[in-house]
C-alpha positions in Angstrom: -12.9 -40.0 7.0 -9.4 -39.7 5.8 -10.6 -38.0 2.6 -12.5 -35.4 4.6 -9.3 -34.5 6.6 -7.2 -34.2 3.5 -9.9 -32.1 1.7 -10.2 -29.8 4.7 -6.4 -29.4 4.9 -6.2 -28.6 1.1 -9.0 -26.1 1.4 -7.3 -24.5 4.4 -3.9 -24.3 2.6 -5.5 -22.8 -0.6 -7.5 -20.3 1.5 -4.4 -19.3 3.5 -2.2 -18.8 0.4 -4.9 -16.8 -1.4 -5.4 -14.6 1.7 -1.7 -14.0 2.1 -1.3 -13.1 -1.5 -4.0 -10.5 -1.7 -4.2 -8.9 1.7 -0.8 -7.3 2.2 -1.0 -3.7 3.0 1.7 -1.1 4.0 1.5 0.0 7.7 0.6 3.6 8.4 4.2 4.3 9.4 5.7 2.8 6.3 3.2 4.5 3.9 3.9 7.9 5.5 7.6 7.4 5.3 7.5 6.4 1.6 5.3 9.5 0.8 7.7 11.8 2.8 10.7 10.4 1.0 8.8 10.9 -2.3 8.5 14.6 -1.6 12.0 15.2 -0.5 13.1 16.0 -4.1 10.3 18.4 -4.8 10.9 20.5 -1.7 14.7 20.7 -1.8 15.2 18.1 0.9 12.7 19.7 3.3 10.3 17.3 5.0 6.6 17.5 4.4 4.1 16.5 7.0 1.7 13.7 6.0 -1.5 12.3 7.5 -3.5 9.4 6.2 -7.0 10.6 5.3 -8.5 7.4 3.8 -7.4 3.9 2.9 -8.9 2.3 -0.2 -9.6 -1.3 -1.0 -7.0 -3.5 -2.7 -7.3 -3.1 -6.5 -6.8 -6.6 -7.9 -6.3 -5.7 -11.6 -3.5 -3.3 -10.7 -2.2 -5.1 -7.6 -2.1 -1.9 -5.5 -3.6 -0.2 -2.5 -4.8 3.4 -2.8 -4.2 5.6 0.2 -5.3 9.2 0.3 -3.0 11.6 2.3 -3.2 15.2 3.5 0.1 16.7 2.5 1.4 19.7 4.4 4.5 21.2 2.6 6.8 23.6 4.3 5.5 27.2 4.1 2.7 26.2 1.6 -0.9 25.3 1.7 -1.9 21.7 2.4 -3.5 19.5 -0.2 -4.9 16.0 -0.6 -3.4 13.4 -2.8 -3.9 9.7 -3.4 -0.9 7.4 -3.8 -0.8 3.8 -4.9 1.3 1.3 -3.0 2.4 -1.9 -4.7 5.0 -4.7 -4.3 7.8 -4.7 -6.9 9.4 -7.9 -8.3 11.7 -8.2 -5.2 8.7 -8.0 -2.8 9.6 -4.5 -1.7 6.8 -2.0 -1.2 6.9 1.0 -3.7 4.7 4.0 -4.2 3.5 5.9 -7.3 1.1 8.7 -8.1 -0.7 7.0 -10.9 -2.6 3.8 -10.8 -1.3 1.2 -13.3 -0.3 -2.4 -13.1 
């Protein structure tokens, strides 16, 4: 009986750790803020409008989440672009245009 309890606890702990390590995801607000900040340089400090179009599944081999956005720059035509969100060595969420690990 005691072995069953210990085994169940170990399985629960391993499952919880595995789930916690692989299921983080930036919130919609955080992802939008990071993309807006990314474009500040390209449009001379002017804000772009962004809208999440589609969220992709976590890419294990590159440890990132793809999120497709509709980007609406000031006084320009809108376009779609996919950004990849990852955690850096300090655990902070970063963004990049290219998928690599």
